[in-house]
C-alpha positions as CSV (number, residue, x, y, z in Angstrom):
1,X,6.1,8.0,59.2
2,X,5.8,6.1,55.7
3,X,3.7,3.2,54.9
4,X,4.3,0.2,52.3
5,X,2.4,-3.0,50.5
6,X,4.7,-5.7,51.0
7,X,1.7,-8.1,50.2
8,X,-1.5,-7.5,49.9
9,X,-3.6,-10.7,50.2
10,X,-7.5,-11.4,50.7
11,X,-8.7,-10.1,54.2
12,X,-5.6,-7.7,55.0
13,X,-2.0,-6.4,53.3
14,X,1.1,-6.8,54.9
15,X,2.1,-3.5,55.7
16,X,6.1,-2.4,56.4
17,X,5.7,0.9,58.7
18,X,9.1,3.0,58.2
19,X,9.7,5.4,60.9
20,X,10.7,9.3,59.7
21,X,13.7,10.5,58.6
22,X,16.4,11.5,62.2
23,X,12.9,10.0,64.3
24,X,12.0,6.2,65.6
25,X,9.8,4.5,66.9
26,X,8.6,3.7,70.8
27,X,11.2,1.1,71.8
28,X,13.9,2.2,69.7
29,X,12.9,0.7,66.5
30,X,13.0,1.6,62.7
31,X,11.0,-0.4,61.1
32,X,8.0,-2.7,62.4
33,X,5.9,-4.8,59.8
34,X,2.7,-5.8,60.1
35,X,2.0,-9.3,58.7
36,X,-0.9,-11.6,58.9
37,X,-1.3,-15.6,58.4
38,X,-4.3,-17.1,57.4
39,X,-7.0,-18.9,59.4
40,X,-10.1,-19.7,59.2
41,X,-12.3,-17.6,56.7
42,X,-12.7,-13.9,59.2
43,X,-10.2,-13.5,61.1
44,X,-6.4,-13.9,59.6
45,X,-3.4,-13.9,63.1
46,X,-1.4,-11.4,62.5
47,X,2.8,-11.0,63.6
48,X,4.6,-7.9,64.5
49,X,7.5,-7.9,63.0
50,X,10.2,-4.8,64.6
51,X,13.7,-4.3,63.6
52,X,16.3,-2.0,65.7
53,X,18.5,-1.7,62.5
54,X,18.9,-0.8,58.5
55,X,20.9,-4.6,58.5
56,X,18.4,-6.5,59.7
57,X,15.7,-5.0,58.6
58,X,16.7,-5.3,54.8
59,X,18.5,-8.6,54.7
60,X,14.7,-10.0,56.9
61,X,12.7,-7.8,53.3
62,X,15.1,-9.7,50.9
63,X,14.8,-12.9,52.1
64,X,10.9,-12.5,52.4
65,X,9.5,-9.3,49.9
66,X,12.4,-9.7,47.0
67,X,10.6,-8.7,45.0
68,X,9.8,-5.3,47.3
69,X,11.5,-2.2,46.1
70,X,10.7,1.2,48.2
């Protein structure tokens, strides 16, 4: 399992969690993105995006995180 930081926020970081080679997460996901949106001064709202194939992951990353490279 590999963890990458996509964007650094004030309270939390948006992270990409990739499964290891020839492994998948529960539910058949190859990658999980944890994104945080500012809610108030003390907390951020977390949303989780899950991907089952490489094509949809790359499309999402190129649209929302164009500067990210592994």
